[in-house]
N, C-alpha and C positions, 0 to 999 in steps of 0.2 A: 946715759946711762947704764951700768952690766948691772942684773943680780947683788954681785958683787959688793959693786959698788956701794948699791940703792940697802944691802944690811951696814955696810963700814958706815953709811950717814946714821942709820936708825939705832946701830949701835952708839955710835956718839949722842943720839939728843935723848937716847935711856940713860948713860953715864949722867950729863949734865942733868937731868930729873933729878937722878940717884941722890947727885952730890946736894942737891937744891938750889940749881945753879935758876934752872924753869922752872914751873907750878906744868899739876897736869893738864891748865886749857891751851900754854902754850905750847907743850910738848902734843898733846894735837892739833894743834894750829899746824906747827910744823910739822907736821905729819902729811894735813891733809894739804900742805903746799908743795909740801915734794910731789905728791900725785898730780896735781893741777898740773907744774911746772913738766912734768913729764908726759902728760898729755898734752902737750906744744911742739913735743919734738918728734911728733908718729912716723915721720916721712924717714926719718935718719933709723927707727929700727924698725923690728921686723914685729909682723900680730902678734906673735906665740910668744916673744917675750914683754914688749906692754902688756900681755895678760898675764904673765910672772911676776910682772911686780907690781901690776896692779892689786895681784893677789898676796904679797909682800905686806904691803902698803897698809892691804884693808886688817891683814891677821894685826899688825903691827899697831892700827890706829885701835879696832876693839881692844887690847891690851892691851895699852892706855887707859882708853874710854871704863877698864875695869877698874884701876887704880881705888887706893882709897884715896 
């Protein structure tokens, strides 16, 4: 997964949350699931890209956790 693909996925999840299709806990679980899924493909992508994806995901999880 590229950073752009990850941003699109996070955006989709945020849209689902904003539309009330998922709740805060489901949003966090989805984001954490992507984080786990990305860890499985380490041989496919470089470490630098993995670090970038991890930073993006951790930021998204932090934002989701701060939602009311």
